[in-house]
C-alpha positions in Angstrom: 32.2 170.2 64.2 34.5 168.9 66.9 34.3 165.0 67.6 35.8 162.3 69.5 35.7 158.9 68.5 34.6 156.1 71.4 36.6 152.9 70.5 39.7 152.1 68.7 38.9 148.6 67.7 37.6 146.7 64.5 34.4 149.2 64.1 36.9 152.2 64.4 39.0 150.7 61.5 36.0 150.0 59.4 34.8 153.3 59.4 37.7 155.6 60.3 38.4 156.5 56.5 34.9 157.6 56.0 34.7 159.9 59.0 38.3 161.8 58.1 36.9 162.3 54.7 33.9 164.0 55.8 34.1 167.8 55.4 33.8 170.4 58.4 34.9 167.5 60.8 37.7 167.9 63.5 38.6 164.9 65.1 39.9 165.9 68.7 40.9 162.6 69.7 39.9 159.0 70.6 38.2 157.7 73.9 38.7 154.0 75.0 38.1 152.0 78.1 41.4 150.0 77.4 43.6 151.5 80.2 46.8 150.1 78.3 46.4 152.4 75.4 45.5 155.6 77.4 48.2 158.3 76.4 49.0 156.5 73.3 48.6 157.6 69.8 46.4 155.8 67.2 46.7 157.3 63.7 48.1 160.5 64.9 45.3 160.9 67.4 45.8 160.7 71.2 43.7 158.2 73.3 42.0 159.5 76.2 40.0 157.9 79.1 36.2 158.7 79.2 36.6 161.1 82.0 38.4 163.4 79.9 35.0 164.3 77.9 34.0 166.1 81.4 36.9 168.4 80.9 36.9 169.5 77.3 34.5 171.3 74.8 33.2 169.1 72.0 30.1 168.9 69.6 29.8 165.0 69.4 31.2 161.7 70.6 31.0 159.2 67.8 30.7 155.8 69.3 33.0 153.3 67.2 32.6 150.4 69.4 30.0 147.7 69.0 28.7 147.9 72.6 26.8 151.1 71.9 24.0 150.7 74.2 26.5 150.2 77.1 28.7 152.9 76.1 25.7 155.3 75.7 24.8 154.3 79.3 28.3 154.9 80.6 28.5 158.7 79.0 25.0 159.4 80.2 26.6 158.5 83.9 29.5 160.9 83.2 27.0 163.6 82.7 27.6 163.8 78.7 24.2 165.2 77.1 22.3 162.6 75.0 22.3 165.0 72.1 26.1 164.7 71.9 26.3 160.7 71.8 25.7 159.1 68.4 26.8 155.8 67.0 29.2 155.8 63.9 26.2 154.4 61.8 23.9 157.2 62.8 26.5 159.9 62.4 27.4 159.0 58.7 23.9 158.5 57.7 23.0 162.1 58.7 26.6 163.6 57.7 28.0 161.5 54.8 25.4 162.4 52.1 25.1 159.1 50.9 22.2 158.1 49.0 20.1 155.0 48.4 21.4 153.4 45.2 18.7 151.7 42.9 19.7 148.9 40.4 17.0 147.7 38.0 13.8 148.8 36.3 11.7 151.3 37.8 8.5 150.1 35.9 6.4 147.8 38.2 4.4 144.6 37.1 1.0 146.1 37.4 -0.5 142.6 37.2 1.7 141.2 40.2 -0.8 139.9 42.8 1.5 140.8 45.9 5.1 142.1 46.3 7.8 141.2 48.5 11.0 143.0 49.6 13.9 140.8 51.0 16.7 142.4 53.2 20.1 140.9 53.4 23.5 141.9 54.4 26.0 141.7 51.5 24.8 140.3 48.0 27.8 137.9 47.2 28.0 134.5 45.7 27.3 132.7 49.0 25.0 130.3 50.4 22.5 132.6 52.2 22.4 135.0 49.2 22.1 132.3 46.6 19.2 130.8 48.9 17.6 134.1 49.0 17.9 134.3 45.3 16.2 131.1 44.5 13.5 132.0 47.0 12.7 135.2 45.2 12.9 133.6 41.8 10.3 131.0 42.9 7.9 133.7 44.0 8.4 135.7 41.0 7.6 132.8 39.1 4.2 132.9 40.8 3.6 136.5 39.5 4.9 138.1 42.9 6.9 141.3 42.5 10.3 140.8 44.3 13.1 143.0 45.3 16.4 143.0 47.6 17.7 145.7 49.8 20.9 145.3 51.0 23.9 147.1 53.0 26.3 146.2 50.1 26.9 144.0 47.2 29.1 142.5 44.5 28.1 144.7 41.3 28.6 141.3 38.9 26.1 139.5 40.9 23.7 142.5 41.3 23.6 142.7 37.5 23.0 139.1 37.4 19.8 139.5 39.5 18.7 142.5 37.7 18.8 140.1 34.6 16.8 137.8 36.5 14.1 140.6 37.0 15.1 141.2 40.8 15.5 144.9 41.7 18.4 145.9 44.1 18.4 148.6 46.7 21.7 149.6 48.4 22.5 151.6 51.4 25.4 151.3 53.7 23.3 152.5 56.7 20.2 150.4 56.1 19.9 148.9 59.5 20.4 152.1 61.2 18.1 154.1 59.3 14.0 154.6 59.5 10.9 154.4 57.3 11.0 158.1 56.5 14.5 157.6 54.9 13.7 154.2 53.5 10.4 155.2 51.9 10.7 152.6 49.1 9.9 150.0 51.8 6.3 151.0 52.2 5.6 150.0 48.4 5.9 146.2 49.3 3.2 144.2 50.9 5.6 141.9 53.2 8.9 141.3 53.8 11.7 138.6 54.1 14.7 139.3 56.5 17.2 137.1 55.3 20.0 135.9 58.2 20.0 136.6 61.7 22.6 139.6 61.3 19.8 141.6 59.7 17.9 141.5 63.0 17.8 145.4 63.4 15.4 145.7 60.2 12.8 144.1 62.6 12.2 147.1 64.5 12.0 149.4 61.4 9.5 147.5 59.4 5.8 148.4 59.5 3.9 146.6 62.1 0.7 146.7 59.9 2.8 144.0 57.4 4.0 140.5 57.6 7.7 139.8 58.1 9.5 136.5 57.9 12.8 136.4 59.5 14.6 133.6 57.6 17.8 132.5 59.7 20.7 130.3 58.3 23.5 131.2 60.6 25.9 128.7 62.9 26.3 128.8 66.4 29.1 131.4 66.3 26.9 134.1 65.1 24.5 133.8 68.1 27.8 133.9 70.6 29.0 137.1 68.8 25.5 138.8 68.4 24.0 138.6 71.9 20.4 139.6 72.0 19.0 137.8 75.0 17.1 140.8 76.1 16.4 142.5 73.0 15.3 139.5 70.8 12.3 138.5 72.6 10.9 142.2 72.5 11.8 142.5 68.6 9.7 139.1 67.9 6.7 139.6 70.1 4.9 141.3 67.4 2.5 139.1 65.7 3.2 140.2 62.3 6.9 138.9 62.7 7.4 135.0 61.8 10.5 133.2 62.2 11.9 130.3 60.1 15.2 128.6 60.1 16.9 126.8 57.2 17.1 123.4 58.7 16.7 121.1 61.7 20.2 122.0 62.6 19.7 125.7 62.3 16.4 125.5 64.4 18.2 123.3 67.5 20.8 126.0 67.6 18.2 128.9 67.6 16.2 126.9 70.3 19.3 126.7 72.6 19.7 130.4 72.7 15.9 131.3 72.6 13.9 128.4 74.1 10.7 130.4 74.6 10.5 131.8 71.1 8.1 129.9 68.4 9.9 129.3 65.2 9.3 127.0 62.1 11.6 125.4 59.3 11.7 126.9 55.7 14.4 124.9 54.0 16.4 126.5 51.4 15.4 125.7 47.7 17.7 124.6 45.3 16.4 125.2 41.9 16.3 122.0 39.4 19.1 122.3 37.0 19.6 118.3 37.3 20.1 116.5 33.7 21.1 113.0 33.4 24.7 113.1 32.9 27.1 110.4 31.7 29.7 109.4 34.4 33.2 110.5 33.6 35.1 107.3 33.1 38.6 108.6 32.4 39.1 110.1 35.8 37.1 110.6 38.9 37.0 114.3 39.7 35.4 115.5 42.9 34.7 119.3 43.9 34.6 121.1 47.2 32.6 124.5 47.2 32.8 127.6 49.5 34.9 130.4 50.4 38.2 129.4 52.0 37.5 129.6 55.9 38.1 127.4 58.7 34.5 126.5 59.1 34.6 124.9 55.6 37.4 122.4 56.7 39.6 122.7 53.6 42.7 121.9 56.2 40.8 118.7 57.1 40.3 117.7 53.5 43.8 118.6 52.5 45.1 116.6 55.5 43.1 113.4 54.1 44.7 114.1 50.6 48.1 113.5 52.0 47.0 110.5 53.7 45.4 108.8 50.6 46.7 105.7 49.0 44.9 106.5 45.6 46.5 109.2 43.6 44.4 109.0 40.2 41.5 110.9 41.3 41.1 114.8 41.1 39.9 117.3 43.4 38.7 120.9 42.6 38.3 123.5 44.8 35.6 126.3 44.0 35.2 129.2 46.0 36.0 132.7 47.0 39.7 133.3 48.4 39.7 135.4 51.5 43.3 137.0 51.4 43.7 136.2 55.2 46.1 133.9 57.2 43.8 130.6 56.7 43.4 131.2 52.9 46.9 131.8 52.2 47.9 128.8 54.0 45.2 126.7 52.0 46.5 128.1 48.5 50.2 127.4 49.7 49.2 123.7 50.4 47.0 123.4 47.1 49.9 124.6 45.1 52.1 121.7 46.5 49.7 118.8 45.5 49.4 117.8 41.8 45.8 116.5 42.2 44.2 119.3 44.0 43.3 122.5 41.8 42.1 125.8 43.0 39.5 126.9 40.4 38.2 130.0 42.2 34.7 131.4 42.4 32.5 130.3 39.7 28.9 131.4 38.4 25.9 129.3 38.6 26.3 128.3 34.5 29.8 127.5 35.1 28.8 125.1 38.0 26.1 123.5 35.8 28.7 122.7 33.2 31.4 121.7 35.9 28.6 118.9 37.0 29.0 117.4 33.4 32.5 116.2 34.4 32.6 115.4 38.0 32.1 112.0 39.9 31.3 113.3 43.4 31.3 116.3 46.0 33.0 116.6 49.3 31.7 118.6 52.1 34.5 118.7 54.9 32.8 121.6 56.9 33.6 121.8 60.7 29.9 122.8 60.8 27.3 123.9 58.5 23.6 124.3 59.1 22.6 123.0 55.7 25.1 122.6 52.8 24.2 123.8 49.6 27.0 121.9 47.7 25.6 118.8 49.3 21.9 119.3 48.2 23.3 120.0 44.7 25.0 116.7 44.8 21.8 114.9 45.7 19.8 116.8 42.9 22.2 115.8 40.5 22.6 112.3 41.6 26.3 112.4 42.1 28.4 110.5 44.9 28.4 112.7 48.3 31.1 112.4 50.9 29.9 114.7 53.9 31.0 115.5 57.6 28.6 114.4 60.2 28.7 117.9 61.8 26.6 119.4 58.8 22.8 120.1 58.8 22.3 118.1 55.7 23.9 114.8 57.3 20.8 114.5 59.4 18.6 114.0 56.4 21.1 111.3 55.2 22.0 107.6 55.9 25.0 105.3 54.8 23.0 104.1 51.8 22.8 107.5 50.3 26.2 109.1 51.2 29.4 108.4 52.6 29.5 110.1 56.1 32.6 110.6 58.0 33.1 112.0 61.5 33.7 115.6 62.0 37.5 116.7 61.7 38.8 112.9 61.1 40.8 113.1 58.2 42.0 109.7 58.4 38.4 108.3 58.2 37.9 111.0 55.2 40.8 109.6 53.5 39.9 106.1 53.7 36.4 107.0 52.3 38.1 109.0 49.4 40.2 105.9 48.6 37.2 103.5 48.3 35.6 106.2 46.1 38.4 106.2 43.9 38.8 102.7 43.7 35.3 102.4 42.6 34.3 100.1 45.7 31.2 102.0 47.0 27.7 101.6 45.6 25.5 104.4 47.0 21.4 104.7 46.3 21.6 107.9 44.2 17.9 107.7 43.5 17.2 107.4 47.3 19.3 110.6 47.4 17.5 112.6 44.9 14.3 111.6 46.7 15.7 113.7 49.6 16.2 116.5 47.6 12.7 116.5 46.3 11.2 115.9 49.7 12.9 119.0 51.7 14.7 121.4 49.1 12.6 121.2 45.8 11.2 124.1 44.6 7.6 122.7 44.9 8.3 122.0 48.6 9.6 125.4 49.3 6.5 127.1 47.7 4.2 125.2 49.8 6.0 126.0 53.1 6.6 129.7 52.5 2.9 130.1 51.2 1.7 129.1 54.6 4.2 131.2 56.4 3.3 134.4 54.4 -0.4 133.7 54.1 -0.1 133.7 50.5 -2.9 131.8 48.4 -1.9 128.5 47.0 1.3 128.7 45.0 
C-alpha cells in the first residue's frame, strides 16, 4: 500500500515508528501546509504541498495532525476521494493488528447489583487516576462490579488495581474505535468517562445507558482541545451527565461552555487517617506531584532560598519527567541540603511517610483541587497552599496558611513561621472540611444521585 503522511509535527513524531514498522506499507512522502518545509526532507522523506496529491497515484493519505476535520475538508476540496483519507488512529487500528489487552479475572461477580465501566486515558500514579481508583473502590464496596478501559498504563499500577479487584482493558485506539470492536463495553450497565480528554468516548458509548463524564482538568486543557461546536452535540443526549471535580473546575467549564448543565462530584480521598505523634526532632514537609511548571516547584525552591530558618526539611514526592523543567528542578534540589527528591511513591509508602511529617506544601500555579492538600486535612497536618488552587476555596486562614500565587517571598515567610513553631492552625476544622466535601460517605451520596443508584 502506497501512502502519504499529512503532517510533520507532534502527532507525526508520536506515530511515525509504528507506521514504518507495518508490513506492506510504502511511504511516498509527507504532505504539510507549512510552506517553509516544502521541498525539505523529514526522516528521509520529501515534504510536498497538498496540491501534489492531485498529480500522483497513491492508496491512502494518513492524517498525522490533530486538525483532522479541517484537513479532511481541505483534501476533499482538492478532489481527493474520501475513501483515500484516514486519520492515523483509524489507519493503525485497521492495519496494525493490535488487540485489546485484558488484565484481571474473567470471572464476574454474579451477585453484583450493577456494573460500571470507567474510561481514562493513561493509568499512572497521578491525581485523576487515583481519584478514579478511589471512586471505583467505593462503588465496589457497595457490591458494584467495576473495571477500567484505558489507552495505556503503567503495568505496576495495573497489577495493583487487579489486586484491588479492578479489571483493566488496554487498547491504544480506544477513542477511535466503535462498539463492534469494543464489544466488552456492552456487558456493563453504566459508564464513567474520566477526564475531559476522553470526550470522544461520549459518541461511542450506547445511548441507552447512563454515562457520567467526570472532568478534572484546568484551563489549559480547554484551550488546547477546542470543542465549541462539537461539545453541545455530544452532551445533548439525555443519557449523559457532566460532573466537575470541584467548584474551581466547574467555574472554568462554565466559562467555556456556559449553556451546558453540569454538577459537582468532589474527588474522594479514602480514609487512611490515624492519630499520629508529631515529629519533635525535625519538622519535615512534603510536596507531591510530577515535576512540571504547573505544580510550582520553582516557586517553592525560590522560597527556600529566601528562608531564614534552615532546620526544617522538605521532601519532594513525584514523577520526574525528563524534560527541561524537570532537569532544572532536580539540578536545583541537588544544591540544597534540606530539600530531598524522593521520587514517585506508592500509596502504602505515602501512608508511612505521613508518620514522619509535620506538614504539606502545595505551591501549584493552578490546580482544580489538590489531592495532597486534602490528604493533609484528612491526616490533620499543617498545610501551606497557593490561593490559586481549587482546594483553597474551601479553606480560611484559621485552617491553612494560604499564600498569594507565585509569591515566593510570602511563601518563604510562612515557611519560616512554620519552622519556628509560631503558628497555630485549627486542624480539627480542617478535618471537618475533608469530611464535608471529600470523604467516602459524601462521594457515595453524590454519585448515587448522578447515576440513579439505589442508596449506597
